[in-house]
C-alpha positions as CSV (number, residue, x, y, z in Angstrom):
1,M,5.4,4.9,-21.2
2,P,8.8,5.3,-19.6
3,C,11.5,3.2,-20.9
4,R,11.6,1.3,-17.7
5,W,8.9,-1.0,-19.1
6,A,11.8,-2.8,-20.7
7,A,12.5,-4.2,-17.3
8,W,9.7,-6.7,-17.8
9,C,12.1,-8.7,-19.8
10,V,13.9,-9.6,-16.5
11,L,12.9,-13.2,-15.5
12,G,10.5,-13.5,-12.5
13,L,10.2,-16.3,-10.1
14,F,10.0,-19.9,-11.5
15,L,7.7,-22.5,-10.1
16,L,9.4,-25.5,-8.7
17,A,9.1,-28.7,-10.7
18,G,9.1,-32.3,-9.5
19,C,7.7,-34.1,-6.5
20,Q,7.7,-32.6,-3.1
21,R,10.6,-33.8,-1.0
22,A,10.1,-35.4,2.4
23,G,9.7,-32.9,5.1
24,E,9.3,-30.0,2.7
25,P,6.3,-27.6,3.3
26,E,3.4,-28.0,0.9
27,A,3.7,-25.7,-2.1
28,A,1.9,-22.4,-1.6
29,P,-1.4,-22.0,-3.4
30,T,-1.2,-20.9,-7.0
31,P,-1.9,-17.2,-7.7
32,E,-5.6,-16.6,-7.6
33,V,-7.8,-15.0,-10.2
34,E,-11.3,-14.1,-9.3
35,A,-14.0,-15.1,-11.8
36,R,-14.7,-12.5,-14.5
37,T,-18.0,-10.8,-14.3
38,E,-20.3,-10.6,-17.3
39,T,-19.8,-6.9,-17.8
40,R,-16.4,-5.1,-18.1
41,E,-17.9,-1.6,-17.9
42,R,-15.6,0.0,-15.4
43,Q,-16.8,1.9,-12.4
44,P,-14.9,4.0,-9.9
45,F,-14.0,2.0,-6.8
46,T,-12.6,2.6,-3.3
47,L,-9.4,1.0,-2.0
48,L,-9.2,0.7,1.8
49,A,-5.8,-0.3,3.1
50,T,-4.4,-1.0,6.6
51,G,-0.9,-1.6,7.7
52,D,1.3,-1.8,10.8
53,N,-1.6,-2.8,13.0
54,R,1.0,-4.5,15.3
55,G,-1.4,-6.7,17.3
56,Q,-3.7,-3.9,18.3
57,I,-7.3,-4.9,18.8
58,A,-8.9,-2.1,20.9
59,P,-8.8,1.8,20.7
60,C,-5.7,3.5,21.9
61,G,-5.5,4.8,25.5
62,C,-5.2,8.3,24.1
63,E,-7.8,11.1,24.3
64,P,-10.0,10.7,22.4
65,P,-9.6,6.9,22.0
66,V,-9.0,6.1,18.3
67,G,-8.9,2.8,16.4
68,G,-9.9,-0.8,17.2
69,L,-11.0,-3.8,15.2
70,S,-14.7,-3.4,15.8
71,R,-14.7,0.1,14.5
72,R,-12.7,-0.9,11.4
73,V,-15.2,-3.7,10.6
74,V,-18.2,-1.3,10.8
75,Y,-16.5,1.4,8.7
76,V,-15.6,-1.0,6.0
77,R,-19.1,-2.5,5.8
78,K,-20.6,1.0,5.5
79,R,-18.2,1.8,2.6
80,R,-19.1,-1.5,0.9
81,E,-22.7,-0.5,0.9
82,E,-21.8,2.6,-1.0
83,G,-20.0,1.1,-4.0
84,P,-17.3,-1.3,-5.2
85,L,-14.6,-1.8,-2.6
86,L,-11.2,-3.4,-2.4
87,V,-9.7,-4.1,1.0
88,V,-6.0,-4.9,1.5
89,D,-3.4,-5.0,4.3
90,A,0.3,-4.1,3.9
91,G,1.6,-6.4,6.7
92,D,2.5,-6.6,10.4
93,A,-1.1,-7.0,11.4
94,L,-0.9,-9.8,14.0
95,A,1.9,-9.1,16.6
96,E,3.8,-6.4,18.4
97,D,7.6,-6.5,18.3
98,G,7.6,-10.2,17.8
99,R,5.5,-10.9,20.9
100,A,2.5,-12.9,19.6
101,D,-0.6,-14.0,21.4
102,P,-2.4,-16.7,19.4
103,E,-5.9,-15.7,20.6
104,R,-5.3,-12.0,19.7
105,A,-3.9,-13.0,16.4
106,R,-6.9,-15.2,15.6
107,L,-9.2,-12.3,16.5
108,I,-7.3,-10.0,14.2
109,L,-7.6,-12.5,11.4
110,R,-11.3,-12.9,12.1
111,A,-11.8,-9.1,11.9
112,M,-9.8,-8.9,8.7
113,A,-12.0,-11.6,7.1
114,A,-15.1,-9.7,8.3
115,T,-14.0,-6.7,6.2
116,G,-13.9,-8.9,3.1
117,I,-10.1,-8.5,2.7
118,K,-8.8,-9.6,-0.7
119,A,-5.0,-9.5,-0.1
120,A,-2.6,-9.2,2.9
121,A,1.1,-8.8,2.7
122,V,3.2,-11.0,5.0
123,G,5.1,-8.8,7.4
124,E,7.9,-10.1,9.7
125,L,5.6,-9.7,12.7
126,D,3.0,-11.8,11.1
127,L,5.4,-14.7,11.2
128,A,6.0,-14.5,15.0
129,L,4.0,-17.7,15.5
130,G,5.7,-19.4,12.6
131,V,5.0,-20.0,8.9
132,A,2.9,-23.1,9.5
133,W,0.7,-21.3,12.1
134,L,0.1,-18.3,9.8
135,R,-0.7,-20.4,6.7
136,E,-3.1,-22.6,8.7
137,E,-4.9,-19.9,10.6
138,A,-5.1,-17.5,7.7
139,A,-6.6,-20.2,5.6
140,K,-9.2,-21.1,8.3
141,A,-10.1,-17.4,8.6
142,G,-10.2,-16.8,4.9
143,V,-7.5,-14.1,4.8
144,P,-5.4,-14.4,1.6
145,Y,-1.7,-13.7,2.5
146,L,0.8,-13.0,-0.3
147,A,4.6,-12.9,-0.3
148,A,6.3,-13.3,-3.6
149,N,9.9,-13.6,-2.3
150,L,9.5,-16.0,0.7
151,R,10.7,-19.5,0.2
152,S,11.7,-22.5,2.3
153,R,15.3,-23.7,2.7
154,E,14.4,-26.3,0.1
155,G,13.2,-23.7,-2.4
156,A,9.4,-24.1,-2.1
157,S,7.2,-21.0,-2.3
158,L,5.6,-20.4,1.0
159,F,2.8,-18.1,-0.1
160,P,1.3,-17.0,-3.4
161,G,2.9,-13.9,-4.8
162,R,0.0,-12.3,-6.5
163,R,-3.7,-12.4,-7.2
164,I,-6.2,-10.6,-9.5
165,V,-9.3,-9.1,-8.0
166,E,-12.3,-7.8,-10.0
167,V,-13.9,-4.8,-8.4
168,G,-16.4,-2.6,-10.1
169,G,-15.6,-4.0,-13.5
170,N,-11.9,-3.3,-13.0
171,R,-9.3,-6.1,-13.0
172,V,-6.8,-5.1,-10.2
173,G,-3.6,-7.1,-9.9
174,V,-2.1,-7.2,-6.4
175,F,1.3,-8.5,-5.4
176,A,3.2,-8.5,-2.1
177,V,6.9,-8.7,-1.2
178,L,8.7,-8.6,2.2
179,A,11.7,-6.3,2.1
180,T,13.3,-6.8,5.5
181,D,15.0,-9.9,7.0
182,R,14.5,-8.7,10.6
183,R,13.1,-11.4,12.9
184,L,12.4,-13.9,10.2
185,P,12.2,-17.6,11.2
186,D,15.3,-19.6,10.4
187,E,13.4,-21.8,7.9
188,I,12.7,-18.9,5.6
189,V,14.8,-17.7,2.7
190,L,14.2,-14.1,1.7
191,G,14.6,-13.4,-2.0
192,D,15.3,-10.0,-3.6
193,P,12.0,-8.1,-3.4
194,V,12.6,-6.1,-6.6
195,E,13.4,-9.2,-8.7
196,A,10.4,-11.0,-7.2
197,A,8.2,-8.0,-7.9
198,R,9.3,-7.8,-11.5
199,G,8.2,-11.3,-12.0
200,E,4.8,-10.8,-10.5
201,V,4.2,-7.6,-12.3
202,R,5.2,-9.1,-15.6
203,A,2.7,-11.9,-15.0
204,L,-0.1,-9.5,-14.0
205,R,0.4,-7.3,-17.0
206,S,0.3,-10.4,-19.3
207,E,-3.0,-11.3,-17.7
208,G,-4.6,-8.0,-18.7
209,V,-5.0,-6.2,-15.4
210,D,-6.1,-2.5,-15.4
211,L,-4.1,-1.6,-12.4
212,V,-1.2,-3.0,-10.4
213,V,-1.0,-2.5,-6.7
214,G,2.1,-3.5,-4.8
215,L,2.0,-4.3,-1.0
216,V,5.6,-3.6,-0.1
217,H,6.6,-4.4,3.5
218,G,9.9,-2.9,4.4
219,P,11.9,0.2,5.0
220,M,11.4,3.3,2.9
221,R,14.7,2.9,1.0
222,E,13.4,-0.5,-0.3
223,V,10.0,0.9,-1.0
224,H,11.5,3.6,-3.2
225,R,13.9,1.2,-4.9
226,L,11.0,-1.0,-5.9
227,A,8.9,2.0,-7.1
228,R,11.8,3.2,-9.2
229,E,12.7,-0.1,-10.7
230,V,9.3,-1.9,-11.2
231,E,6.4,-0.9,-13.3
232,V,3.8,-0.7,-10.6
233,D,1.0,1.8,-10.5
234,L,0.4,2.2,-6.8
235,V,2.6,1.1,-3.8
236,V,1.0,0.6,-0.4
237,P,3.9,0.2,2.1
238,A,4.1,-0.8,5.8
239,H,6.8,-1.6,8.3
240,Q,7.6,1.9,9.7
241,G,4.2,3.4,9.9
242,G,3.5,6.7,8.3
243,N,0.5,9.1,7.6
244,T,2.0,11.0,4.7
245,D,0.0,12.2,1.8
246,V,0.3,10.2,-1.5
247,Y,3.4,11.2,-3.5
248,P,5.2,10.0,-6.7
249,S,8.3,7.9,-6.7
250,G,9.7,6.7,-10.0
251,G,6.6,5.8,-12.1
252,A,4.5,4.8,-9.1
253,W,2.5,6.5,-6.4
254,I,3.3,5.8,-2.8
255,A,0.3,5.7,-0.4
256,Y,0.9,4.7,3.2
257,A,-1.8,2.9,5.1
258,G,-1.7,4.3,8.6
259,S,-0.4,2.5,11.7
260,I,-1.3,0.9,15.0
261,G,-4.9,0.3,14.0
262,R,-5.9,3.9,14.5
263,S,-6.3,5.0,10.8
264,M,-6.6,3.5,7.4
265,L,-6.0,4.7,3.8
266,E,-9.1,5.4,1.7
267,A,-8.3,5.9,-2.0
268,K,-11.0,6.5,-4.6
269,I,-9.7,5.3,-7.9
270,D,-11.2,5.9,-11.3
271,L,-9.7,3.9,-14.2
272,R,-12.2,4.9,-16.9
273,G,-9.7,7.2,-18.7
274,E,-6.4,6.6,-20.3
275,G,-2.7,7.1,-19.4
276,R,-1.0,6.8,-16.1
277,L,-2.7,7.1,-12.8
278,V,-2.6,10.6,-11.3
279,A,-3.2,11.6,-7.7
280,T,-5.4,14.7,-7.9
281,G,-4.4,15.8,-4.4
282,F,-0.7,15.9,-5.3
283,L,-1.5,18.0,-8.4
284,E,-3.4,20.4,-6.1
285,R,-0.4,20.6,-3.8
286,L,1.8,21.4,-6.8
287,R,-0.6,24.1,-7.8
288,A,-0.6,25.6,-4.3
289,R,3.2,25.5,-4.3
290,E,3.3,27.3,-7.7
291,E,1.0,30.1,-6.3
292,E,3.3,30.4,-3.3
293,L,6.4,30.8,-5.4
294,E,4.6,33.3,-7.7
295,R,3.9,35.5,-4.6
296,T,7.6,35.2,-3.5
297,I,8.8,36.3,-7.0
298,E,6.3,39.1,-7.1
299,Q,7.2,40.4,-3.6
300,G,10.9,40.1,-4.4
301,N,10.7,42.0,-7.6
302,A,8.7,44.8,-5.9
303,R,11.4,45.1,-3.3
304,L,14.1,45.1,-6.0
305,A,12.4,48.0,-7.7
306,S,13.5,50.4,-4.9
307,A,16.4,48.6,-3.3
308,P,19.8,50.2,-3.7
309,P,22.9,48.1,-4.6
310,S,23.9,46.3,-1.4
311,S,24.4,42.9,0.1
312,A,20.7,42.9,1.0
313,R,19.8,43.5,-2.7
314,R,21.9,40.6,-3.8
315,E,20.2,38.4,-1.2
316,I,16.8,39.4,-2.6
317,E,18.0,38.7,-6.2
318,E,19.2,35.2,-5.2
319,R,15.9,34.5,-3.5
320,V,13.9,35.5,-6.5
321,A,16.2,33.5,-8.8
322,G,15.8,30.4,-6.6
323,A,12.0,30.8,-6.6
324,Q,12.1,31.1,-10.4
325,R,14.0,27.8,-10.7
326,Q,11.7,26.1,-8.3
327,I,8.6,27.3,-10.1
328,E,9.8,26.0,-13.4
329,R,10.4,22.6,-11.9
330,V,6.9,22.6,-10.3
331,R,5.3,23.6,-13.6
332,T,7.2,20.9,-15.5
333,Q,6.2,18.2,-13.0
334,R,2.5,19.3,-13.2
335,E,2.5,19.2,-17.0
336,E,4.2,15.8,-17.1
337,L,1.7,14.3,-14.7
338,R,-1.3,15.8,-16.4
339,A,-0.2,15.0,-20.0
340,G,-2.4,12.4,-21.5
341,S,-3.6,11.2,-18.1
342,S,-7.2,10.9,-17.1
343,R,-7.1,8.0,-14.6
344,T,-7.3,9.4,-11.1
345,L,-6.6,8.7,-7.5
346,E,-8.0,10.7,-4.6
347,S,-6.8,9.6,-1.1
348,R,-7.3,10.5,2.5
349,F,-6.7,9.0,6.0
350,V,-9.7,7.7,7.9
351,H,-9.4,8.0,11.7
352,L,-11.4,5.3,13.5
353,V,-13.1,7.5,16.1
354,E,-16.0,6.7,18.3
355,K,-18.8,7.9,16.0
356,V,-17.8,5.3,13.4
357,G,-19.6,2.7,15.6
358,E,-18.8,-0.7,16.9
359,D,-19.4,-4.2,15.6
360,P,-21.1,-6.0,18.6
361,E,-19.6,-9.5,18.0
362,I,-16.0,-8.2,17.5
363,L,-16.4,-5.8,20.4
364,E,-17.5,-8.7,22.7
365,A,-14.5,-10.8,21.7
366,I,-12.2,-7.8,22.3
367,Q,-13.6,-7.3,25.8
368,R,-13.2,-11.0,26.7
369,L,-9.5,-10.9,25.6
370,E,-8.8,-7.6,27.4
371,A,-10.4,-9.0,30.6
372,R,-8.0,-12.0,30.8
């Protein structure tokens, strides 16, 4: 393991002691641990993640129309019938640019609950109707929001920071942090997301989880800072959208969760092996890059065999030398990722197109709201 594991020695968040002061919000619920199943035989499972929904409830006005809550619910239910499933959200589900409609937000919470969601990060747009509103309505709907670094002015935790979910015999620890202070209500104090994440990860590791997933809501620089400095296996970010393929950063993998309700991340995870988690698709992209560089070197050497001394020859030599340096880096990275690792991650983006189907109850609710 990288030496960064020593960072666990950094102190995490402390629970506040003493009685609640007058006017202070009730303490956030304690971190939740799902009951252990009788068997611990691990099975592969699927992680479905959404993020940056930004208040969207219906398919986009594009052609063909994509997205919508009713399609999301149907897709998740179908996947749940096929095997163990973990559903999470990386934040900014409920509102668009700070403009929140309570009825739309309640419908989104209802749809999130219908998917069996196990953890949702608090994004700044989720707070558009206030902390008290979010806590109350999320609790009614059964949507477990997490935010390790949000506190009241009096120092009370506003949301749990982490929870442990058992899925397919795997104990998965999930934590969430908010890494932007944009549009936050005045009553909120935003703590350092990296320091908060360290504390949550330390606690999760001590509780014997098999995988740590971080829901990190904030700009990319903060996402990468956390991935480099915290011992997390998989980071699912939101805040700026993004449909990039999974890629490594520090000791973690970064996997964006789509945006505007049109797509979602589907990651098939197999923890039955040992070593660090490895994204097989990224290894395949490295292999393809290695083959491309091999062709560049081969073609360059063929041209050099008959090229007379000239500025053009020097240009070819420099190109070949550059490709040789790159191919060594690619091979080194592939070997480092593959060494001693047999836990795998395969990911893709799912686009919620018409053929996915519609949940009739959610669809009816959408149509009522859209007709107002």
